[in-house]
C-alpha atoms as one frame of an Amber mdcrd trajectory, in Angstrom:
protein
 -20.398  30.883  12.588 -23.380  32.829  13.510 -26.717  32.996  16.267 -29.852
  31.717  14.629 -31.629  35.108  15.974 -34.650  36.649  15.546 -33.882  38.320
  11.818 -32.754  34.439  10.867 -36.148  33.077  11.955 -37.986  35.963  10.129
 -35.848  34.750   6.971 -36.306  31.092   7.664 -40.471  31.743   7.858 -40.294
  33.536   4.921 -38.363  30.877   2.470 -41.091  28.177   4.671 -44.045  30.428
   3.071 -42.448  30.712  -0.372 -42.147  26.583  -0.362 -46.156  26.247   1.260
 -47.199  29.055  -1.387 -46.111  26.490  -4.147 -47.908  23.866  -2.608 -45.114
  21.629  -1.503 -43.313  22.184   2.240 -40.357  19.922   0.823 -40.001  22.213
  -1.903 -39.954  19.402  -4.378 -36.788  17.569  -2.900 -36.683  13.756  -1.495
 -34.170  15.085   1.415 -35.008  14.166   5.189 -37.188  16.877   6.357 -34.526
  17.341   9.281 -32.052  18.197   6.624 -34.508  20.680   5.151 -34.887  22.385
   7.939 -31.161  22.426   8.793 -30.498  23.582   5.053 -33.109  26.461   5.186
 -31.830  27.785   8.664 -28.040  27.679   7.096 -29.267  30.210   4.389 -31.740
  32.484   6.364 -28.810  33.303   8.500 -26.816  33.885   5.869 -29.393  36.027
   4.473 -30.280  37.841   7.738 -26.423  39.065   8.328 -26.761  40.419   4.546
 -24.799  37.725   2.693 -24.689  37.486  -1.209 -22.688  34.289  -1.681 -23.058
  31.004  -0.160 -20.309  28.589  -0.949 -21.491  25.318  -0.328 -20.718  21.344
  -1.948 -24.356  20.312  -0.793 -26.455  21.013  -3.859 -29.313  21.794  -1.810
 -28.289  24.405   0.117 -26.876  26.256  -3.108 -30.333  25.817  -4.707 -32.126
  27.366  -1.075 -29.008  30.098  -1.800 -30.689  30.978  -5.351 -34.435  30.594
  -4.370 -33.877  33.518  -1.876 -31.403  35.710  -4.290 -28.213  34.747  -3.124
 -25.423  33.096  -5.034 -24.634  29.578  -5.020 -20.864  28.080  -5.531 -18.838
  24.956  -4.868 -15.416  25.669  -3.532 -13.809  24.730  -6.956 -15.899  27.452
  -9.167 -13.854  30.428  -7.154 -11.634  31.785  -8.691  -7.924  31.661  -7.327
  -6.219  35.363  -7.456  -2.952  34.807  -9.054  -1.027  36.057  -5.928  -2.317
  33.025  -4.298  -1.185  30.570  -7.070   1.768  28.248  -6.620   4.653  29.346
  -8.773   7.583  26.728 -10.044  10.006  26.264  -7.579  13.617  26.915  -8.785
  14.951  23.558  -7.846  19.212  23.006  -7.406  20.526  19.574  -8.529  21.727
  18.126  -4.978  25.142  16.142  -5.134  24.409  12.456  -4.307  26.186  11.475
  -1.216  29.564   9.633  -1.539  28.593   5.676  -0.757  30.867   3.639   2.007
  31.991   0.628   1.743  29.612  -2.342   2.582  30.437  -3.947   6.190  31.859
  -7.163   5.972  29.786  -9.787   7.943  32.669 -10.366  10.786  32.045  -6.480
  12.011  28.486  -6.914  12.343  28.452  -9.781  14.879  28.979  -8.719  18.582
  32.003  -9.223  20.054  32.246 -12.260  22.420  32.770 -11.704  26.338
């Protein structure tokens, strides 16, 4: 989490200018303009802070990252270090508890008062 400050605003202006120079402010996407603006702001904030990698499930966020020279990945593409992987557990068999005999119906009825 970071603020959208002057540095991020400058980076956003560079992203917008590049899209306008190509001739399409939406940068050839069919997404609503509000989503495009927010996606670009996310990338601009990261770029202003020196980020080089964006991890997102949103393809347009990743595409915006690639346009400004950042890497874009999904969480599934990250390599899990060996130390973080779950290893097989050594399970010990548990003995089943002894079952008791079923109760007689007469013992389940409340006692008469």
